[in-house]
A tleap script that builds the chain and sets N, CA, C and O, in Angstrom:
source leaprc.protein.ff14SB
mol = sequence {
  NMET ILE GLU GLY GLN ILE ARG VAL ASP HIE
  GLY GLU ALA GLY GLU LYS SER PHE LEU ILE
  GLY PRO GLY GLU PHE ALA PHE PHE ARG ARG
  GLY VAL ILE HIE ARG ALA GLN ILE ILE ASP
  GLY ASP GLU ASP VAL ARG PHE MET VAL VAL
  ARG MET GLY ALA GLY GLU THR VAL VAL ASN
  VAL ASP GLY PRO GLY PRO THR VAL SER VAL
  CALA
}
set mol.1.N position { -0.929 -2.863 3.749 }
set mol.1.CA position { -1.851 -3.912 3.416 }
set mol.1.C position { -1.461 -4.453 2.054 }
set mol.1.O position { -1.273 -3.693 1.104 }
set mol.2.N position { -1.343 -5.744 1.963 }
set mol.2.CA position { -0.914 -6.364 0.716 }
set mol.2.C position { -2.120 -6.878 -0.077 }
set mol.2.O position { -2.225 -6.658 -1.283 }
set mol.3.N position { -3.029 -7.566 0.625 }
set mol.3.CA position { -4.178 -8.165 -0.051 }
set mol.3.C position { -5.349 -8.223 0.912 }
set mol.3.O position { -5.156 -8.486 2.099 }
set mol.4.N position { -6.555 -7.983 0.429 }
set mol.4.CA position { -7.747 -8.040 1.258 }
set mol.4.C position { -8.079 -6.689 1.876 }
set mol.4.O position { -7.553 -5.654 1.468 }
set mol.5.N position { -8.956 -6.722 2.860 }
set mol.5.CA position { -9.388 -5.488 3.510 }
set mol.5.C position { -9.708 -5.774 4.975 }
set mol.5.O position { -10.317 -6.794 5.299 }
set mol.6.N position { -9.292 -4.862 5.859 }
set mol.6.CA position { -9.632 -4.975 7.271 }
set mol.6.C position { -10.242 -3.669 7.755 }
set mol.6.O position { -10.028 -2.609 7.168 }
set mol.7.N position { -10.998 -3.767 8.827 }
set mol.7.CA position { -11.529 -2.590 9.502 }
set mol.7.C position { -10.778 -2.440 10.814 }
set mol.7.O position { -10.564 -3.422 11.525 }
set mol.8.N position { -10.379 -1.223 11.137 }
set mol.8.CA position { -9.687 -0.944 12.389 }
set mol.8.C position { -10.591 -0.060 13.239 }
set mol.8.O position { -10.968 1.034 12.818 }
set mol.9.N position { -10.941 -0.532 14.433 }
set mol.9.CA position { -11.716 0.243 15.403 }
set mol.9.C position { -10.745 0.850 16.395 }
set mol.9.O position { -9.777 0.203 16.794 }
set mol.10.N position { -10.997 2.094 16.798 }
set mol.10.CA position { -10.135 2.756 17.772 }
set mol.10.C position { -10.937 3.843 18.465 }
set mol.10.O position { -12.129 3.998 18.200 }
set mol.11.N position { -10.299 4.595 19.347 }
set mol.11.CA position { -10.994 5.606 20.139 }
set mol.11.C position { -11.271 5.056 21.531 }
set mol.11.O position { -11.168 3.850 21.755 }
set mol.12.N position { -11.616 5.922 22.456 }
set mol.12.CA position { -11.791 5.500 23.849 }
set mol.12.C position { -12.799 4.370 24.006 }
set mol.12.O position { -12.603 3.475 24.827 }
set mol.13.N position { -13.877 4.403 23.225 }
set mol.13.CA position { -14.903 3.358 23.322 }
set mol.13.C position { -15.003 2.555 22.029 }
set mol.13.O position { -15.992 1.855 21.809 }
set mol.14.N position { -13.999 2.650 21.184 }
set mol.14.CA position { -14.027 1.936 19.913 }
set mol.14.C position { -15.009 2.531 18.930 }
set mol.14.O position { -15.445 1.858 17.996 }
set mol.15.N position { -15.361 3.802 19.135 }
set mol.15.CA position { -16.399 4.441 18.328 }
set mol.15.C position { -15.925 4.937 16.969 }
set mol.15.O position { -16.748 5.318 16.136 }
set mol.16.N position { -14.638 4.940 16.730 }
set mol.16.CA position { -14.097 5.396 15.449 }
set mol.16.C position { -13.597 4.180 14.676 }
set mol.16.O position { -13.117 3.216 15.273 }
set mol.17.N position { -13.709 4.224 13.351 }
set mol.17.CA position { -13.203 3.108 12.562 }
set mol.17.C position { -12.819 3.582 11.172 }
set mol.17.O position { -13.273 4.627 10.707 }
set mol.18.N position { -11.976 2.798 10.519 }
set mol.18.CA position { -11.601 3.061 9.133 }
set mol.18.C position { -11.226 1.746 8.477 }
set mol.18.O position { -10.935 0.758 9.151 }
set mol.19.N position { -11.237 1.750 7.151 }
set mol.19.CA position { -10.877 0.562 6.382 }
set mol.19.C position { -9.472 0.720 5.827 }
set mol.19.O position { -9.039 1.823 5.495 }
set mol.20.N position { -8.762 -0.407 5.731 }
set mol.20.CA position { -7.447 -0.437 5.097 }
set mol.20.C position { -7.513 -1.479 3.989 }
set mol.20.O position { -7.916 -2.619 4.224 }
set mol.21.N position { -7.117 -1.087 2.783 }
set mol.21.CA position { -7.106 -1.992 1.641 }
set mol.21.C position { -5.716 -2.074 1.035 }
set mol.21.O position { -4.779 -1.460 1.545 }
set mol.22.N position { -5.574 -2.820 -0.042 }
set mol.22.CA position { -4.282 -3.000 -0.689 }
set mol.22.C position { -3.588 -1.673 -0.992 }
set mol.22.O position { -4.205 -0.744 -1.513 }
set mol.23.N position { -2.295 -1.597 -0.659 }
set mol.23.CA position { -1.499 -0.401 -0.911 }
set mol.23.C position { -1.604 0.655 0.173 }
set mol.23.O position { -0.887 1.655 0.117 }
set mol.24.N position { -2.474 0.467 1.160 }
set mol.24.CA position { -2.639 1.450 2.233 }
set mol.24.C position { -1.922 0.979 3.492 }
set mol.24.O position { -1.536 -0.185 3.601 }
set mol.25.N position { -1.745 1.907 4.454 }
set mol.25.CA position { -1.103 1.557 5.710 }
set mol.25.C position { -1.712 2.388 6.830 }
set mol.25.O position { -2.404 3.376 6.586 }
set mol.26.N position { -1.443 1.971 8.061 }
set mol.26.CA position { -1.878 2.719 9.249 }
set mol.26.C position { -0.713 2.774 10.225 }
set mol.26.O position { 0.111 1.861 10.274 }
set mol.27.N position { -0.651 3.844 10.997 }
set mol.27.CA position { 0.392 4.021 12.003 }
set mol.27.C position { -0.274 4.242 13.347 }
set mol.27.O position { -1.162 5.085 13.476 }
set mol.28.N position { 0.155 3.483 14.353 }
set mol.28.CA position { -0.342 3.647 15.717 }
set mol.28.C position { 0.836 3.854 16.647 }
set mol.28.O position { 1.775 3.058 16.659 }
set mol.29.N position { 0.788 4.921 17.423 }
set mol.29.CA position { 1.822 5.140 18.434 }
set mol.29.C position { 1.688 4.079 19.525 }
set mol.29.O position { 0.623 3.489 19.704 }
set mol.30.N position { 2.766 3.851 20.240 }
set mol.30.CA position { 2.753 2.908 21.359 }
set mol.30.C position { 1.638 3.286 22.325 }
set mol.30.O position { 1.471 4.456 22.668 }
set mol.31.N position { 0.883 2.293 22.755 }
set mol.31.CA position { -0.170 2.503 23.746 }
set mol.31.C position { -1.535 2.855 23.181 }
set mol.31.O position { -2.506 2.942 23.933 }
set mol.32.N position { -1.632 3.061 21.858 }
set mol.32.CA position { -2.934 3.356 21.254 }
set mol.32.C position { -3.709 2.042 21.133 }
set mol.32.O position { -3.269 1.111 20.458 }
set mol.33.N position { -4.858 1.980 21.788 }
set mol.33.CA position { -5.665 0.758 21.760 }
set mol.33.C position { -6.448 0.723 20.455 }
set mol.33.O position { -7.106 1.696 20.085 }
set mol.34.N position { -6.369 -0.405 19.765 }
set mol.34.CA position { -7.080 -0.571 18.503 }
set mol.34.C position { -7.378 -2.047 18.282 }
set mol.34.O position { -6.776 -2.920 18.907 }
set mol.35.N position { -8.314 -2.307 17.386 }
set mol.35.CA position { -8.707 -3.681 17.069 }
set mol.35.C position { -8.845 -3.773 15.559 }
set mol.35.O position { -9.523 -2.945 14.951 }
set mol.36.N position { -8.217 -4.759 14.947 }
set mol.36.CA position { -8.316 -4.971 13.502 }
set mol.36.C position { -9.155 -6.218 13.248 }
set mol.36.O position { -8.976 -7.247 13.899 }
set mol.37.N position { -10.073 -6.107 12.291 }
set mol.37.CA position { -10.976 -7.214 11.977 }
set mol.37.C position { -11.031 -7.435 10.469 }
set mol.37.O position { -11.115 -6.481 9.696 }
set mol.38.N position { -10.983 -8.694 10.060 }
set mol.38.CA position { -11.210 -9.029 8.659 }
set mol.38.C position { -12.697 -8.848 8.416 }
set mol.38.O position { -13.517 -9.409 9.143 }
set mol.39.N position { -13.054 -8.069 7.399 }
set mol.39.CA position { -14.474 -7.776 7.208 }
set mol.39.C position { -15.149 -8.655 6.168 }
set mol.39.O position { -16.373 -8.622 6.042 }
set mol.40.N position { -14.386 -9.434 5.423 }
set mol.40.CA position { -14.958 -10.360 4.457 }
set mol.40.C position { -14.323 -11.720 4.693 }
set mol.40.O position { -13.180 -11.946 4.296 }
set mol.41.N position { -15.041 -12.617 5.329 }
set mol.41.CA position { -14.509 -13.916 5.713 }
set mol.41.C position { -14.095 -14.794 4.557 }
set mol.41.O position { -13.329 -15.738 4.749 }
set mol.42.N position { -14.586 -14.508 3.345 }
set mol.42.CA position { -14.262 -15.347 2.190 }
set mol.42.C position { -13.008 -14.889 1.461 }
set mol.42.O position { -12.537 -15.574 0.553 }
set mol.43.N position { -12.465 -13.745 1.844 }
set mol.43.CA position { -11.330 -13.162 1.132 }
set mol.43.C position { -10.029 -13.391 1.908 }
set mol.43.O position { -10.002 -13.259 3.131 }
set mol.44.N position { -8.954 -13.734 1.195 }
set mol.44.CA position { -7.650 -13.851 1.833 }
set mol.44.C position { -7.158 -12.468 2.230 }
set mol.44.O position { -7.370 -11.495 1.506 }
set mol.45.N position { -6.507 -12.384 3.370 }
set mol.45.CA position { -5.943 -11.123 3.843 }
set mol.45.C position { -4.468 -11.350 4.119 }
set mol.45.O position { -4.091 -12.275 4.838 }
set mol.46.N position { -3.626 -10.480 3.529 }
set mol.46.CA position { -2.193 -10.527 3.794 }
set mol.46.C position { -1.743 -9.113 4.119 }
set mol.46.O position { -2.088 -8.157 3.424 }
set mol.47.N position { -0.957 -8.999 5.202 }
set mol.47.CA position { -0.480 -7.681 5.606 }
set mol.47.C position { 0.875 -7.812 6.260 }
set mol.47.O position { 1.294 -8.908 6.634 }
set mol.48.N position { 1.559 -6.694 6.394 }
set mol.48.CA position { 2.873 -6.663 7.005 }
set mol.48.C position { 2.807 -5.765 8.237 }
set mol.48.O position { 2.207 -4.691 8.199 }
set mol.49.N position { 3.421 -6.208 9.319 }
set mol.49.CA position { 3.484 -5.421 10.550 }
set mol.49.C position { 4.936 -5.055 10.800 }
set mol.49.O position { 5.810 -5.923 10.779 }
set mol.50.N position { 5.199 -3.780 11.036 }
set mol.50.CA position { 6.539 -3.300 11.363 }
set mol.50.C position { 6.472 -2.663 12.737 }
set mol.50.O position { 5.683 -1.744 12.959 }
set mol.51.N position { 7.284 -3.138 13.652 }
set mol.51.CA position { 7.333 -2.588 15.007 }
set mol.51.C position { 8.728 -2.076 15.267 }
set mol.51.O position { 9.719 -2.687 14.869 }
set mol.52.N position { 8.791 -0.922 15.955 }
set mol.52.CA position { 10.084 -0.320 16.261 }
set mol.52.C position { 10.128 0.013 17.740 }
set mol.52.O position { 9.093 0.278 18.352 }
set mol.53.N position { 11.322 0.001 18.318 }
set mol.53.CA position { 11.472 0.358 19.717 }
set mol.53.C position { 11.657 -0.865 20.588 }
set mol.53.O position { 11.866 -1.974 20.096 }
set mol.54.N position { 11.575 -0.645 21.891 }
set mol.54.CA position { 11.790 -1.717 22.864 }
set mol.54.C position { 10.546 -1.894 23.724 }
set mol.54.O position { 9.671 -1.028 23.759 }
set mol.55.N position { 10.480 -3.019 24.411 }
set mol.55.CA position { 9.367 -3.275 25.318 }
set mol.55.C position { 8.342 -4.207 24.705 }
set mol.55.O position { 8.543 -4.747 23.617 }
set mol.56.N position { 7.236 -4.389 25.419 }
set mol.56.CA position { 6.161 -5.278 24.968 }
set mol.56.C position { 5.610 -4.788 23.636 }
set mol.56.O position { 5.388 -3.591 23.459 }
set mol.57.N position { 5.389 -5.708 22.698 }
set mol.57.CA position { 4.855 -5.319 21.403 }
set mol.57.C position { 3.335 -5.426 21.359 }
set mol.57.O position { 2.692 -4.681 20.620 }
set mol.58.N position { 2.750 -6.331 22.132 }
set mol.58.CA position { 1.301 -6.502 22.166 }
set mol.58.C position { 0.870 -6.644 23.618 }
set mol.58.O position { 1.438 -7.431 24.376 }
set mol.59.N position { -0.137 -5.875 23.991 }
set mol.59.CA position { -0.743 -5.995 25.315 }
set mol.59.C position { -2.237 -6.178 25.088 }
set mol.59.O position { -2.897 -5.263 24.595 }
set mol.60.N position { -2.784 -7.338 25.436 }
set mol.60.CA position { -4.209 -7.587 25.239 }
set mol.60.C position { -5.024 -6.864 26.302 }
set mol.60.O position { -4.696 -6.897 27.489 }
set mol.61.N position { -6.093 -6.209 25.854 }
set mol.61.CA position { -6.989 -5.472 26.744 }
set mol.61.C position { -8.429 -5.833 26.401 }
set mol.61.O position { -8.675 -6.526 25.414 }
set mol.62.N position { -9.370 -5.376 27.196 }
set mol.62.CA position { -10.778 -5.663 26.958 }
set mol.62.C position { -11.408 -4.711 25.944 }
set mol.62.O position { -12.561 -4.921 25.568 }
set mol.63.N position { -10.709 -3.680 25.487 }
set mol.63.CA position { -11.288 -2.685 24.583 }
set mol.63.C position { -10.856 -2.921 23.163 }
set mol.63.O position { -10.282 -3.972 22.878 }
set mol.64.N position { -11.096 -2.023 22.277 }
set mol.64.CA position { -11.795 -0.786 22.547 }
set mol.64.C position { -13.297 -0.939 22.382 }
set mol.64.O position { -13.761 -1.203 21.273 }
set mol.65.N position { -14.030 -0.790 23.389 }
set mol.65.CA position { -15.491 -0.730 23.343 }
set mol.65.C position { -16.135 -1.849 22.541 }
set mol.65.O position { -15.473 -2.814 22.160 }
set mol.66.N position { -17.406 -1.714 22.293 }
set mol.66.CA position { -18.143 -2.720 21.526 }
set mol.66.C position { -17.850 -2.616 20.028 }
set mol.66.O position { -17.271 -1.631 19.569 }
set mol.67.N position { -18.248 -3.620 19.285 }
set mol.67.CA position { -18.072 -3.598 17.847 }
set mol.67.C position { -18.878 -2.442 17.258 }
set mol.67.O position { -20.013 -2.198 17.667 }
set mol.68.N position { -18.297 -1.742 16.311 }
set mol.68.CA position { -18.973 -0.613 15.674 }
set mol.68.C position { -19.160 -0.897 14.203 }
set mol.68.O position { -18.468 -1.747 13.643 }
set mol.69.N position { -20.077 -0.206 13.571 }
set mol.69.CA position { -20.352 -0.372 12.145 }
set mol.69.C position { -19.603 0.691 11.353 }
set mol.69.O position { -19.411 1.815 11.818 }
set mol.70.N position { -19.184 0.314 10.146 }
set mol.70.CA position { -18.544 1.266 9.251 }
set mol.70.C position { -19.634 2.075 8.579 }
set mol.70.O position { -20.574 1.519 8.011 }
set mol.71.N position { -19.504 3.397 8.646 }
set mol.71.CA position { -20.518 4.271 8.034 }
set mol.71.C position { -20.338 4.362 6.538 }
set mol.71.O position { -21.103 5.053 5.865 }
savepdb mol mol.pdb
quit
């Protein structure tokens, strides 16, 4: 994460979440369903995505689950 903050929801029903801010990173293995959301609409967000391997890089799905709140 370069600038701003996002929330990442994951888990079978989207019940787990965490925040990523400047200087932090997250790693997801292939096939892990997750959703990233900008949590402050007034703030610029800049991030870098690194993908490795072959095959489809993004597969859109209906999950993970409903929107969850950050505790």
